[in-house]
ROTORDREN-85665 format. One record per atom (N, C-alpha, C, O): residue number from 1; atom name; x, y, z. Coordinates in Angstrom, 3 decimals, decimal comma. Example, Ala and Ser with C-alpha at 12.3 -4.5 7.8 and 13.67 -1.06 7.14 Angstrom:
BEGIN
SITE  resi  name        xx        yy        zz
SITE     1     N    13,190    -5,690     7,800
SITE     1    CA    12,300    -4,500     7,800
SITE     1     C    13,200    -3,300     7,800
SITE     1     O    14,236    -3,319     8,465
SITE     2     N    12,850    -2,250     7,080
SITE     2    CA    13,670    -1,060     7,140
SITE     2     C    12,900     0,030     7,870
SITE     2     O    13,409     1,138     8,039
//
This chain:
BEGIN
SITE  resi  name        xx        yy        zz
SITE     1     N    -9,524    96,129    37,814
SITE     1    CA    -9,897    94,982    37,048
SITE     1     C   -11,456    94,947    36,987
SITE     1     O   -12,150    95,406    37,894
SITE     2     N   -11,885    94,458    36,025
SITE     2    CA   -13,404    94,335    35,796
SITE     2     C   -13,803    92,887    35,519
SITE     2     O   -13,488    92,318    34,473
SITE     3     N   -14,571    92,261    36,586
SITE     3    CA   -14,883    90,873    36,463
SITE     3     C   -15,767    90,583    35,244
SITE     3     O   -15,713    89,491    34,679
SITE     4     N   -16,654    91,661    34,809
SITE     4    CA   -17,453    91,499    33,683
SITE     4     C   -16,594    91,318    32,350
SITE     4     O   -16,962    90,553    31,457
SITE     5     N   -15,490    92,030    32,280
SITE     5    CA   -14,679    91,877    31,096
SITE     5     C   -13,940    90,634    31,078
SITE     5     O   -13,577    90,232    29,973
SITE     6     N   -13,621    89,878    32,218
SITE     6    CA   -13,210    88,631    32,220
SITE     6     C   -14,340    87,464    31,823
SITE     6     O   -14,090    86,441    31,186
SITE     7     N   -15,529    87,827    32,305
SITE     7    CA   -16,546    86,948    31,765
SITE     7     C   -16,732    86,910    30,354
SITE     7     O   -16,870    85,870    29,710
SITE     8     N   -16,733    88,203    29,827
SITE     8    CA   -16,787    88,368    28,401
SITE     8     C   -15,711    87,680    27,669
SITE     8     O   -15,937    86,952    26,702
SITE     9     N   -14,568    87,912    28,128
SITE     9    CA   -13,256    87,502    27,476
SITE     9     C   -13,227    85,914    27,389
SITE     9     O   -12,701    85,294    26,464
SITE    10     N   -13,889    85,326    28,518
SITE    10    CA   -14,052    83,773    28,615
SITE    10     C   -15,116    83,429    27,632
SITE    10     O   -14,879    82,474    26,892
SITE    11     N   -16,124    83,982    27,520
SITE    11    CA   -17,230    83,640    26,531
SITE    11     C   -16,608    83,920    25,128
SITE    11     O   -16,976    83,130    24,258
SITE    12     N   -15,782    84,839    24,764
SITE    12    CA   -15,190    85,031    23,535
SITE    12     C   -14,235    83,853    23,148
SITE    12     O   -14,241    83,364    22,018
SITE    13     N   -13,465    83,453    24,094
SITE    13    CA   -12,554    82,378    23,783
SITE    13     C   -13,152    81,031    23,580
SITE    13     O   -12,602    80,205    22,852
SITE    14     N   -14,313    80,781    24,233
SITE    14    CA   -15,134    79,702    23,891
SITE    14     C   -15,688    79,585    22,481
SITE    14     O   -15,656    78,606    21,737
SITE    15     N   -16,229    80,849    22,262
SITE    15    CA   -16,744    80,889    20,861
SITE    15     C   -15,681    80,816    19,791
SITE    15     O   -15,954    80,339    18,690
SITE    16     N   -14,415    81,297    20,095
SITE    16    CA   -13,325    81,139    19,057
SITE    16     C   -12,685    79,759    19,073
SITE    16     O   -11,853    79,424    18,230
SITE    17     N   -13,118    78,933    20,107
SITE    17    CA   -12,526    77,529    20,039
SITE    17     C   -11,246    77,386    20,634
SITE    17     O   -10,639    76,331    20,452
SITE    18     N   -10,699    78,376    21,380
SITE    18    CA    -9,490    78,353    21,810
SITE    18     C    -9,406    78,195    23,420
SITE    18     O    -8,380    78,477    24,038
SITE    19     N   -10,440    77,776    23,962
SITE    19    CA   -10,538    77,631    25,421
SITE    19     C    -9,575    76,632    26,050
SITE    19     O    -9,367    76,706    27,261
SITE    20     N    -8,997    75,739    25,337
SITE    20    CA    -8,060    74,827    25,909
SITE    20     C    -6,691    75,468    25,860
SITE    20     O    -5,724    74,937    26,407
SITE    21     N    -6,616    76,573    25,223
SITE    21    CA    -5,111    77,163    24,861
SITE    21     C    -5,053    78,465    25,461
SITE    21     O    -3,966    79,040    25,407
SITE    22     N    -6,074    79,075    26,058
SITE    22    CA    -6,055    80,515    26,484
SITE    22     C    -6,739    80,524    27,938
SITE    22     O    -7,761    79,889    28,198
SITE    23     N    -6,024    81,344    28,867
SITE    23    CA    -6,701    81,518    30,119
SITE    23     C    -6,640    82,882    30,559
SITE    23     O    -5,547    83,440    30,465
SITE    24     N    -7,665    83,552    31,045
SITE    24    CA    -7,741    84,806    31,608
SITE    24     C    -7,777    84,634    33,084
SITE    24     O    -8,543    83,833    33,619
SITE    25     N    -6,950    85,385    33,738
SITE    25    CA    -6,921    85,251    35,339
SITE    25     C    -7,220    86,657    35,844
SITE    25     O    -6,596    87,654    35,480
SITE    26     N    -8,323    86,650    36,794
SITE    26    CA    -8,549    87,923    37,496
SITE    26     C    -7,856    87,853    38,860
SITE    26     O    -8,049    86,977    39,703
SITE    27     N    -7,101    88,797    38,953
SITE    27    CA    -6,301    88,929    40,298
SITE    27     C    -5,231    89,954    40,116
SITE    27     O    -5,239    90,683    39,124
SITE    28     N    -4,369    90,032    40,978
SITE    28    CA    -3,192    90,817    41,031
SITE    28     C    -2,095    90,226    40,395
SITE    28     O    -1,571    89,196    40,818
SITE    29     N    -1,643    90,956    39,187
SITE    29    CA    -0,605    90,560    38,385
SITE    29     C     0,650    90,174    39,137
SITE    29     O     1,313    89,196    38,791
SITE    30     N     0,974    90,924    40,146
SITE    30    CA     2,317    90,648    40,809
SITE    30     C     2,281    89,343    41,651
SITE    30     O     3,318    88,736    41,922
SITE    31     N     1,051    88,933    42,054
SITE    31    CA     0,800    87,770    42,775
SITE    31     C     0,623    86,551    41,974
SITE    31     O     0,895    85,461    42,477
SITE    32     N     0,172    86,648    40,723
SITE    32    CA    -0,194    85,665    39,790
SITE    32     C     0,968    84,696    39,458
SITE    32     O     2,020    85,261    39,158
SITE    33     N     0,975    83,439    39,456
SITE    33    CA     1,943    82,542    39,019
SITE    33     C     1,890    82,468    37,487
SITE    33     O     0,933    81,956    36,906
SITE    34     N     2,932    82,986    36,860
SITE    34    CA     3,115    82,995    35,432
SITE    34     C     3,856    81,887    34,828
SITE    34     O     4,017    81,851    33,608
SITE    35     N     4,341    80,935    35,643
SITE    35    CA     5,474    79,960    35,090
SITE    35     C     4,714    79,067    34,107
SITE    35     O     5,466    78,406    33,391
SITE    36     N     3,480    78,897    33,910
SITE    36    CA     2,938    77,953    32,896
SITE    36     C     2,621    78,738    31,544
SITE    36     O     2,297    78,124    30,528
SITE    37     N     2,727    80,066    31,580
SITE    37    CA     2,434    80,891    30,397
SITE    37     C     3,430    80,507    29,312
SITE    37     O     4,582    80,159    29,569
SITE    38     N     2,915    80,590    28,062
SITE    38    CA     3,920    80,501    26,769
SITE    38     C     3,868    81,770    26,049
SITE    38     O     4,799    82,156    25,342
SITE    39     N     2,688    82,477    26,237
SITE    39    CA     2,486    83,818    25,783
SITE    39     C     1,897    84,833    26,822
SITE    39     O     0,917    84,511    27,493
SITE    40     N     2,428    85,925    26,939
SITE    40    CA     1,943    86,901    27,947
SITE    40     C     1,490    88,205    27,023
SITE    40     O     2,321    88,807    26,344
SITE    41     N     0,228    88,543    27,062
SITE    41    CA    -0,014    89,878    26,438
SITE    41     C    -0,435    90,911    27,447
SITE    41     O    -1,112    90,616    28,432
SITE    42     N     0,001    92,191    27,167
SITE    42    CA    -0,111    93,213    28,136
SITE    42     C    -0,467    94,556    27,484
SITE    42     O    -0,030    94,854    26,372
SITE    43     N    -1,248    95,340    28,180
SITE    43    CA    -1,500    96,699    27,775
SITE    43     C    -1,368    97,460    29,148
SITE    43     O    -2,358    97,673    29,849
SITE    44     N    -0,174    97,834    29,477
SITE    44    CA     0,092    98,490    30,792
SITE    44     C     1,141    99,667    30,604
SITE    44     O     2,044    99,705    29,768
SITE    45     N     0,834   100,589    31,533
SITE    45    CA     1,779   101,725    31,563
SITE    45     C     3,179   101,341    31,754
SITE    45     O     3,430   100,314    32,385
SITE    46     N     4,304   102,212    31,171
SITE    46    CA     5,620   101,825    31,390
SITE    46     C     6,146   101,635    32,837
SITE    46     O     7,078   100,862    33,057
SITE    47     N     5,561   102,322    33,790
SITE    47    CA     6,032   102,127    35,121
SITE    47     C     5,528   100,797    35,716
SITE    47     O     6,006   100,398    36,778
SITE    48     N     4,617   100,130    35,093
SITE    48    CA     4,248    98,798    35,619
SITE    48     C     5,048    97,786    34,822
SITE    48     O     5,631    96,863    35,391
SITE    49     N     5,080    97,958    33,496
SITE    49    CA     5,850    96,923    32,667
SITE    49     C     7,425    96,864    33,101
SITE    49     O     8,053    95,809    33,013
SITE    50     N     7,966    97,974    33,536
SITE    50    CA     9,309    97,898    34,077
SITE    50     C     9,457    97,157    35,334
SITE    50     O    10,402    96,412    35,594
SITE    51     N     8,377    97,436    36,157
SITE    51    CA     8,338    96,649    37,491
SITE    51     C     8,112    95,155    37,357
SITE    51     O     8,382    94,394    38,286
SITE    52     N     7,610    94,730    36,188
SITE    52    CA     7,333    93,298    35,911
SITE    52     C     8,633    92,490    35,329
SITE    52     O     8,674    91,260    35,308
SITE    53     N     9,630    93,286    34,884
SITE    53    CA    10,635    92,591    34,366
SITE    53     C    11,313    91,515    35,149
SITE    53     O    11,559    90,426    34,631
SITE    54     N    11,652    91,823    36,518
SITE    54    CA    12,188    90,819    37,472
SITE    54     C    11,339    89,516    37,514
SITE    54     O    11,858    88,401    37,477
SITE    55     N     9,969    89,737    37,596
SITE    55    CA     8,932    88,703    37,653
SITE    55     C     9,030    87,916    36,381
SITE    55     O     9,119    86,693    36,493
SITE    56     N     9,027    88,459    35,174
SITE    56    CA     9,049    87,771    33,876
SITE    56     C    10,226    86,959    33,870
SITE    56     O    10,134    85,758    33,618
SITE    57     N    11,424    87,552    34,147
SITE    57    CA    12,714    86,760    34,086
SITE    57     C    12,878    85,698    35,146
SITE    57     O    13,702    84,797    34,985
SITE    58     N    12,135    85,772    36,205
SITE    58    CA    12,207    84,780    37,235
SITE    58     C    11,275    83,711    36,899
SITE    58     O    11,645    82,546    37,045
SITE    59     N    10,034    83,992    36,437
SITE    59    CA     9,009    82,915    36,412
SITE    59     C     8,790    82,383    34,930
SITE    59     O     8,463    81,207    34,771
SITE    60     N     8,952    83,172    33,917
SITE    60    CA     8,675    82,694    32,549
SITE    60     C     9,868    81,792    32,135
SITE    60     O    11,016    82,063    32,486
SITE    61     N     9,568    80,750    31,404
SITE    61    CA    10,455    79,832    30,758
SITE    61     C    11,038    80,378    29,512
SITE    61     O    10,416    81,152    28,785
SITE    62     N    12,305    79,941    29,263
SITE    62    CA    12,889    80,328    27,869
SITE    62     C    12,006    80,010    26,668
SITE    62     O    11,589    78,862    26,510
SITE    63     N    11,722    80,947    25,854
SITE    63    CA    10,874    80,717    24,718
SITE    63     C     9,535    81,256    24,861
SITE    63     O     8,785    81,263    23,884
SITE    64     N     9,147    81,731    26,041
SITE    64    CA     8,012    82,414    26,296
SITE    64     C     7,962    83,740    25,542
SITE    64     O     8,953    84,470    25,557
SITE    65     N     6,890    84,074    24,905
SITE    65    CA     6,858    85,271    24,150
SITE    65     C     5,954    86,274    25,071
SITE    65     O     4,972    85,890    25,707
SITE    66     N     6,412    87,553    25,044
SITE    66    CA     5,793    88,676    25,599
SITE    66     C     5,294    89,602    24,638
SITE    66     O     6,107    90,062    23,836
SITE    67     N     3,987    89,990    24,568
SITE    67    CA     3,591    90,890    23,511
SITE    67     C     2,953    92,134    24,374
SITE    67     O     2,226    91,937    25,348
SITE    68     N     3,316    93,441    23,896
SITE    68    CA     2,883    94,568    24,535
SITE    68     C     2,190    95,421    23,566
SITE    68     O     2,634    95,547    22,425
SITE    69     N     1,081    96,038    23,974
SITE    69    CA     0,383    97,046    22,990
SITE    69     C     0,771    98,341    23,624
SITE    69     O     0,568    98,555    24,819
SITE    70     N     1,352    99,241    22,787
SITE    70    CA     1,582   100,573    22,913
SITE    70     C     2,865   100,966    23,659
SITE    70     O     3,581   101,881    23,253
SITE    71     N     3,135   100,252    24,756
SITE    71    CA     4,271   100,588    25,671
SITE    71     C     5,201    99,419    25,776
SITE    71     O     4,850    98,254    25,965
SITE    72     N     6,562    99,908    25,617
SITE    72    CA     7,614    98,880    25,775
SITE    72     C     7,992    98,736    27,297
SITE    72     O     7,296    99,193    28,204
SITE    73     N     9,189    98,040    27,478
SITE    73    CA     9,619    97,964    28,886
SITE    73     C    10,902    98,783    29,187
SITE    73     O    11,713    98,497    30,068
SITE    74     N    10,977    99,785    28,384
SITE    74    CA    12,185   100,704    28,671
SITE    74     C    13,654   100,247    28,178
SITE    74     O    13,837    99,305    27,407
SITE    75     N    14,501   100,914    28,639
SITE    75    CA    15,869   100,601    28,177
SITE    75     C    16,295    99,335    28,847
SITE    75     O    17,194    98,677    28,322
SITE    76     N    15,713    98,914    30,006
SITE    76    CA    16,189    97,811    30,906
SITE    76     C    16,027    96,560    29,821
SITE    76     O    16,958    95,757    29,758
SITE    77     N    15,033    96,406    29,090
SITE    77    CA    14,781    95,177    28,294
SITE    77     C    14,185    95,712    26,941
SITE    77     O    12,964    95,739    26,789
SITE    78     N    15,009    96,118    26,003
SITE    78    CA    14,412    96,459    24,747
SITE    78     C    13,736    95,345    23,773
SITE    78     O    14,240    94,234    23,607
SITE    79     N    12,644    95,737    23,206
SITE    79    CA    12,014    94,696    22,468
SITE    79     C    12,813    94,129    21,325
SITE    79     O    13,641    94,827    20,739
SITE    80     N    12,567    92,795    20,976
SITE    80    CA    13,185    92,294    19,841
SITE    80     C    12,733    92,869    18,590
SITE    80     O    13,515    93,218    17,706
SITE    81     N    11,318    92,979    18,504
SITE    81    CA    10,615    93,616    17,401
SITE    81     C     9,683    94,655    17,853
SITE    81     O     9,238    94,644    19,000
SITE    82     N     9,350    95,614    16,933
SITE    82    CA     8,280    96,420    17,227
SITE    82     C     7,685    96,712    15,764
SITE    82     O     8,332    96,716    14,717
SITE    83     N     6,406    96,939    15,910
SITE    83    CA     5,692    97,178    14,621
SITE    83     C     4,540    98,123    14,776
SITE    83     O     3,819    98,022    15,768
SITE    84     N     4,307    99,088    13,811
SITE    84    CA     3,409    99,941    13,907
SITE    84     C     2,039    99,234    13,087
SITE    84     O     2,146    98,855    11,921
SITE    85     N     0,879    99,128    13,785
SITE    85    CA    -0,223    98,405    13,284
SITE    85     C    -1,368    99,485    13,387
SITE    85     O    -1,990    99,692    14,429
SITE    86     N    -1,561   100,085    12,320
SITE    86    CA    -2,673   101,044    12,081
SITE    86     C    -2,412   102,215    13,113
SITE    86     O    -3,364   102,734    13,696
SITE    87     N    -1,262   102,575    13,305
SITE    87    CA    -0,926   103,682    14,183
SITE    87     C    -0,766   103,344    15,682
SITE    87     O    -0,603   104,206    16,545
SITE    88     N    -0,824   102,088    15,904
SITE    88    CA    -0,556   101,519    17,323
SITE    88     C     0,633   100,642    17,310
SITE    88     O     0,736    99,675    16,555
SITE    89     N     1,640   101,053    18,275
SITE    89    CA     2,775   100,240    18,447
SITE    89     C     2,537    98,790    19,148
SITE    89     O     1,795    98,673    20,123
SITE    90     N     3,173    97,793    18,612
SITE    90    CA     3,090    96,484    19,192
SITE    90     C     4,606    96,081    19,448
SITE    90     O     5,475    96,317    18,608
SITE    91     N     4,848    95,508    20,566
SITE    91    CA     6,197    95,134    20,873
SITE    91     C     6,264    93,651    21,213
SITE    91     O     5,354    93,069    21,803
SITE    92     N     7,479    93,027    20,779
SITE    92    CA     7,467    91,685    21,011
SITE    92     C     9,001    91,386    21,776
SITE    92     O    10,022    91,945    21,376
SITE    93     N     8,993    90,510    22,828
SITE    93    CA     9,982    89,954    23,495
SITE    93     C     9,855    88,364    23,511
SITE    93     O     8,762    87,801    23,573
SITE    94     N    11,034    87,718    23,450
SITE    94    CA    11,150    86,349    23,677
SITE    94     C    12,016    86,046    24,912
SITE    94     O    13,139    86,549    24,954
SITE    95     N    11,607    85,295    25,880
SITE    95    CA    12,449    85,160    27,138
SITE    95     C    13,617    84,117    26,778
SITE    95     O    13,384    83,005    26,304
SITE    96     N    14,712    84,536    27,018
SITE    96    CA    15,974    83,880    26,776
SITE    96     C    16,296    82,836    27,820
SITE    96     O    17,343    82,191    27,746
//
């Protein structure tokens, strides 16, 4: 993790006017409380995304969307949708 990137991200969300709707958290993803999230975005290697499945199912409320750039969560939890965007795959799940 790079705290400078978090500062830049927070500056960008303020400029975009979405500061009340977006929050960046600096810390260990496996320790973070995700229960208030309505959308989770990630760009993680498959070995990490697959390890997060139990946490997502335990902590995220039904209707929460998960969006992943480039990597899906394997056969354990296939995406509802996938789309190639300029040569990069984007995957979408909705917590049931």
